[in-house]
C-alpha positions as CSV (number, residue, x, y, z in Angstrom):
1,X,32.7,-11.4,-12.4
2,X,30.4,-13.2,-9.8
3,X,26.7,-13.4,-10.1
4,X,24.6,-13.8,-6.8
5,X,21.0,-15.0,-7.3
6,X,18.4,-13.4,-4.9
7,X,15.0,-14.7,-4.6
8,X,12.5,-12.0,-3.5
9,X,8.9,-12.3,-2.6
10,X,6.2,-10.0,-3.8
11,X,4.8,-8.0,-0.9
12,X,1.6,-9.4,0.5
13,X,-1.8,-7.6,0.9
14,X,-2.7,-7.8,4.5
15,X,-5.4,-5.2,4.5
16,X,-8.0,-3.3,2.2
17,X,-9.4,-0.3,3.4
18,X,-12.4,1.7,1.5
19,X,-12.2,5.2,0.9
20,X,-15.0,7.5,0.8
21,X,-15.2,7.3,-3.0
22,X,-15.4,3.8,-3.7
23,X,-11.5,3.3,-4.0
24,X,-9.3,1.3,-1.6
25,X,-6.1,1.8,0.4
26,X,-4.1,-1.5,0.2
27,X,-1.8,-2.2,3.0
28,X,1.1,-4.5,1.9
29,X,3.7,-6.4,4.3
30,X,7.0,-6.2,2.0
31,X,9.5,-9.0,2.4
32,X,11.6,-7.1,5.0
33,X,8.6,-6.9,7.4
34,X,8.0,-3.0,6.9
35,X,4.6,-2.1,5.7
36,X,3.9,0.3,2.7
37,X,0.4,1.4,1.2
38,X,-1.1,2.4,-2.1
39,X,-4.3,4.1,-2.9
40,X,-6.2,3.0,-5.7
41,X,-8.2,6.1,-6.0
42,X,-5.6,9.0,-6.3
43,X,-2.4,6.8,-6.3
44,X,-0.6,7.9,-3.3
45,X,2.0,5.5,-2.3
46,X,3.5,5.6,1.1
47,X,6.6,3.5,2.7
48,X,8.3,4.7,5.6
49,X,9.0,3.0,9.2
50,X,6.0,4.7,10.3
51,X,3.4,3.2,8.0
52,X,1.0,1.8,10.1
53,X,-2.9,0.7,9.7
54,X,-4.0,4.0,11.4
55,X,-1.6,6.0,8.9
56,X,-3.6,4.3,5.9
57,X,-6.9,4.8,7.8
58,X,-6.3,8.5,8.1
59,X,-5.5,8.4,4.0
60,X,-8.7,6.2,3.6
61,X,-11.0,8.8,5.3
62,X,-10.0,11.7,3.5
63,X,-9.3,10.5,0.0
64,X,-12.3,11.5,-2.2
65,X,-10.8,10.4,-5.7
66,X,-12.7,7.5,-7.2
67,X,-11.0,4.3,-8.3
68,X,-8.8,4.7,-11.3
69,X,-9.4,2.9,-14.2
70,X,-7.6,0.0,-14.8
């Protein structure tokens, strides 16, 4: 059996967009260069090849859930 060690970095937050209810949509750049987003209000997570800042901004503009308790 061969074991291969792979080093992966955690996604880096590149933007935080406020929602109307005081939560935030965090945009992360993943290790492969793609973007993902997660909302700290409703918990929506999005990762597709089409996630862009505009995609995340649309969610931030419409989400009305307050920040979830940590």
